[in-house]
C-alpha positions in Angstrom: 128.4 36.7 38.5 125.0 38.4 39.1 123.2 38.3 42.4 119.7 37.5 41.5 116.5 37.7 43.7 113.8 35.2 44.3 111.8 37.1 41.6 112.5 36.7 37.9 110.3 39.9 37.4 112.4 42.2 39.6 115.2 40.5 38.2 113.9 41.4 34.6 113.2 44.9 35.8 117.0 45.7 37.1 118.7 44.5 34.3 116.9 46.8 32.3 117.6 49.5 34.6 121.3 48.3 34.6 121.0 48.4 30.6 119.2 52.1 30.3 122.1 53.4 32.9 124.9 52.5 30.4 123.1 53.7 27.5 122.6 57.1 29.6 126.5 56.9 30.5 127.4 56.6 27.0 125.0 59.4 25.9 127.0 61.9 28.9 130.3 61.0 27.7 129.3 62.5 24.5 127.6 65.2 25.5 130.7 66.0 28.2 132.8 65.9 24.9 130.2 68.1 23.1 130.0 70.8 26.2 134.0 70.8 26.6 134.5 71.8 22.6 132.0 74.3 23.1 133.3 75.9 26.4 137.2 76.1 24.6 137.9 73.8 21.6 141.1 72.6 23.6 139.2 71.7 26.3 139.0 67.7 27.1 135.8 66.2 28.5 137.7 65.5 31.9 138.3 69.4 32.3 134.6 70.0 31.5 133.7 67.8 34.5 135.9 69.6 36.8 135.3 73.2 35.4 131.8 72.9 35.6 131.6 71.4 39.1 133.9 74.3 40.3 131.5 77.0 38.8 128.7 74.9 40.5 130.4 75.3 43.8 131.8 78.6 43.5 135.5 78.1 44.9 136.9 74.6 45.7 140.2 72.7 45.9 142.4 69.9 43.8 141.8 67.8 46.5 138.0 68.2 47.0 137.7 68.0 43.4 139.4 65.0 43.0 137.4 63.4 46.0 134.2 64.4 44.7 135.1 63.2 40.7 136.6 60.4 42.1 139.7 60.8 40.0 143.2 60.6 40.6 144.9 63.8 42.2 147.7 63.7 39.2 144.8 64.1 36.8 143.1 66.9 38.5 146.1 68.7 38.6 147.1 68.0 34.7 143.3 69.1 34.0 143.6 72.4 36.6 146.7 73.6 34.7 145.1 73.6 31.5 142.1 74.8 33.1 144.6 77.9 34.4 146.1 78.1 30.9 143.1 78.7 28.6 141.5 81.5 30.9 138.6 79.3 32.4 139.8 79.1 36.3 142.1 81.0 38.6 144.3 79.7 41.1 145.0 81.7 44.8 146.3 81.4 48.2 143.2 80.2 50.7 142.5 82.9 53.3 142.3 80.4 55.6 145.7 78.3 55.2 148.0 80.2 52.8 149.7 77.0 51.7 146.1 75.8 50.1 145.1 77.0 47.0 141.8 77.7 46.1 140.2 77.2 42.5 138.0 79.8 41.5 136.1 80.3 37.6 136.8 83.0 35.8 133.6 85.2 34.3 134.5 83.8 31.1 134.0 80.4 32.7 130.5 80.9 33.8 129.6 82.1 31.1 130.3 79.8 28.9 129.1 76.9 31.0 125.8 78.7 31.4 125.4 79.0 27.7 126.3 75.0 28.3 124.0 74.1 31.0 121.4 76.0 29.1 121.7 74.1 25.7 121.9 70.9 27.7 118.9 71.7 30.1 117.0 72.6 26.9 118.0 69.2 25.4 116.6 67.7 28.3 113.5 70.0 28.7 112.4 68.8 25.1 112.8 64.7 25.9 111.0 65.2 29.3 108.7 68.1 28.6 105.7 65.3 28.2 106.2 63.3 31.8 104.0 64.2 34.5 105.7 66.7 36.7 105.1 64.2 39.9 107.0 61.7 37.6 110.0 63.5 36.9 110.1 64.2 40.5 110.5 60.2 41.1 113.3 59.9 38.9 115.3 62.7 40.3 114.8 61.1 43.6 115.5 57.5 41.9 119.0 59.2 40.4 119.6 60.8 44.2 119.7 57.2 45.5 121.5 55.5 42.9 124.2 58.3 43.2 124.4 58.1 46.7 125.2 54.5 46.7 
Protein backbone atom coordinates (compact mmCIF):
# COMPACT_ATOMS: atom_id res chain seq x y z
CA UNK A 1 0.00 0.00 0.00
CA UNK A 2 1.36 3.40 -1.00
CA UNK A 3 2.11 5.86 1.76
CA UNK A 4 0.52 9.19 0.92
CA UNK A 5 1.33 12.62 2.26
CA UNK A 6 -1.15 15.35 3.13
CA UNK A 7 -0.25 17.08 -0.14
CA UNK A 8 -1.91 15.51 -3.22
CA UNK A 9 0.33 17.56 -5.55
CA UNK A 10 3.44 16.15 -3.86
CA UNK A 11 2.03 12.62 -4.06
CA UNK A 12 1.35 13.06 -7.79
CA UNK A 13 4.83 14.47 -8.38
CA UNK A 14 6.48 11.57 -6.53
CA UNK A 15 4.36 9.08 -8.49
CA UNK A 16 5.49 10.77 -11.71
CA UNK A 17 9.14 10.52 -10.64
CA UNK A 18 8.67 6.82 -9.85
CA UNK A 19 7.10 6.26 -13.26
CA UNK A 20 9.97 8.01 -15.02
CA UNK A 21 12.51 5.95 -13.07
CA UNK A 22 10.76 2.82 -14.36
CA UNK A 23 11.17 4.12 -17.90
CA UNK A 24 14.84 4.99 -17.30
CA UNK A 25 15.57 1.57 -15.75
CA UNK A 26 13.94 -0.19 -18.68
CA UNK A 27 16.03 1.88 -21.09
CA UNK A 28 19.14 1.20 -19.01
CA UNK A 29 18.62 -2.55 -19.37
CA UNK A 30 18.38 -2.11 -23.15
CA UNK A 31 21.55 0.03 -23.19
CA UNK A 32 23.41 -2.56 -21.05
CA UNK A 33 22.41 -5.31 -23.48
CA UNK A 34 23.51 -3.24 -26.48
CA UNK A 35 26.72 -2.23 -24.72
CA UNK A 36 27.52 -5.82 -23.82
CA UNK A 37 27.20 -6.91 -27.45
CA UNK A 38 29.46 -4.07 -28.58
CA UNK A 39 32.18 -5.19 -26.15
CA UNK A 40 31.85 -8.86 -27.16
CA UNK A 41 29.04 -10.74 -28.94
CA UNK A 42 28.92 -13.38 -26.15
CA UNK A 43 28.89 -10.92 -23.25
CA UNK A 44 25.71 -10.78 -21.16
CA UNK A 45 24.30 -7.49 -19.78
CA UNK A 46 25.21 -8.53 -16.22
CA UNK A 47 28.74 -9.20 -17.42
CA UNK A 48 28.88 -5.71 -18.92
CA UNK A 49 27.77 -4.17 -15.62
CA UNK A 50 30.54 -6.06 -13.84
CA UNK A 51 33.13 -5.26 -16.50
CA UNK A 52 32.35 -1.56 -16.58
CA UNK A 53 32.63 -1.48 -12.78
CA UNK A 54 35.99 -3.27 -12.92
CA UNK A 55 37.23 -0.85 -15.58
CA UNK A 56 36.05 2.14 -13.55
CA UNK A 57 37.71 0.89 -10.35
CA UNK A 58 40.95 -0.30 -11.99
CA UNK A 59 41.18 -3.35 -9.75
CA UNK A 60 38.71 -4.96 -7.38
CA UNK A 61 37.62 -8.37 -6.18
CA UNK A 62 34.49 -10.47 -6.59
CA UNK A 63 33.30 -9.82 -3.03
CA UNK A 64 33.41 -6.04 -3.51
CA UNK A 65 31.62 -6.37 -6.86
CA UNK A 66 28.86 -8.49 -5.33
CA UNK A 67 28.32 -5.94 -2.56
CA UNK A 68 28.57 -2.88 -4.79
CA UNK A 69 26.17 -4.23 -7.42
CA UNK A 70 23.95 -6.10 -4.94
CA UNK A 71 24.46 -9.35 -6.83
CA UNK A 72 24.63 -12.93 -5.66
CA UNK A 73 28.25 -14.06 -5.19
CA UNK A 74 27.75 -17.14 -7.36
CA UNK A 75 26.35 -14.98 -10.19
CA UNK A 76 29.37 -12.69 -9.90
CA UNK A 77 31.71 -15.70 -10.00
CA UNK A 78 30.04 -17.05 -13.16
CA UNK A 79 30.22 -13.66 -14.86
CA UNK A 80 33.86 -13.12 -13.83
CA UNK A 81 34.74 -16.56 -15.21
CA UNK A 82 33.15 -15.60 -18.54
CA UNK A 83 34.96 -12.24 -18.55
CA UNK A 84 38.25 -14.11 -18.06
CA UNK A 85 37.41 -16.57 -20.85
CA UNK A 86 36.63 -13.69 -23.20
CA UNK A 87 39.98 -12.07 -22.43
CA UNK A 88 38.41 -9.04 -20.75
CA UNK A 89 39.50 -9.56 -17.13
CA UNK A 90 42.62 -10.96 -15.51
CA UNK A 91 42.62 -12.52 -12.07
CA UNK A 92 45.77 -12.51 -9.98
CA UNK A 93 46.82 -13.01 -6.39
CA UNK A 94 46.32 -9.99 -4.15
CA UNK A 95 49.74 -8.58 -3.21
CA UNK A 96 48.53 -7.91 0.36
CA UNK A 97 46.77 -11.25 0.84
CA UNK A 98 47.95 -14.06 -1.41
CA UNK A 99 44.79 -16.06 -0.68
CA UNK A 100 42.55 -13.39 -2.23
CA UNK A 101 42.13 -12.75 -5.96
CA UNK A 102 42.25 -9.30 -7.57
CA UNK A 103 40.40 -8.64 -10.80
CA UNK A 104 41.81 -6.22 -13.34
CA UNK A 105 40.56 -5.22 -16.79
CA UNK A 106 42.68 -6.16 -19.78
CA UNK A 107 43.77 -3.46 -22.23
CA UNK A 108 41.14 -4.82 -24.64
CA UNK A 109 38.44 -4.37 -22.01
CA UNK A 110 39.53 -0.82 -21.22
CA UNK A 111 39.48 0.05 -24.92
CA UNK A 112 36.08 -1.51 -25.65
CA UNK A 113 34.40 -0.09 -22.54
CA UNK A 114 35.81 3.37 -23.32
CA UNK A 115 34.34 3.16 -26.84
CA UNK A 116 30.94 2.10 -25.51
CA UNK A 117 30.94 4.79 -22.83
CA UNK A 118 31.83 7.43 -25.41
CA UNK A 119 28.88 6.34 -27.57
CA UNK A 120 26.53 6.27 -24.57
CA UNK A 121 27.69 9.69 -23.42
CA UNK A 122 27.19 11.07 -26.94
CA UNK A 123 23.61 9.76 -26.88
CA UNK A 124 23.04 11.33 -23.46
CA UNK A 125 24.69 14.55 -24.57
CA UNK A 126 22.29 14.68 -27.52
CA UNK A 127 19.31 14.29 -25.21
CA UNK A 128 20.49 16.83 -22.63
CA UNK A 129 22.52 19.40 -24.56
CA UNK A 130 19.77 22.02 -24.55
CA UNK A 131 19.25 21.90 -20.78
CA UNK A 132 20.83 24.60 -18.61
CA UNK A 133 24.03 23.50 -16.84
CA UNK A 134 22.57 24.29 -13.42
CA UNK A 135 19.57 22.07 -14.16
CA UNK A 136 21.91 19.21 -15.10
CA UNK A 137 23.85 19.68 -11.86
CA UNK A 138 20.58 19.51 -9.92
CA UNK A 139 19.60 16.36 -11.80
CA UNK A 140 22.95 14.76 -10.98
CA UNK A 141 22.53 15.70 -7.30
CA UNK A 142 19.01 14.26 -7.19
CA UNK A 143 20.17 11.02 -8.82
CA UNK A 144 23.04 10.79 -6.33
CA UNK A 145 20.62 11.25 -3.42
CA UNK A 146 18.25 8.61 -4.82
CA UNK A 147 21.19 6.24 -5.39
CA UNK A 148 22.24 6.61 -1.77
CA UNK A 149 18.81 5.79 -0.38
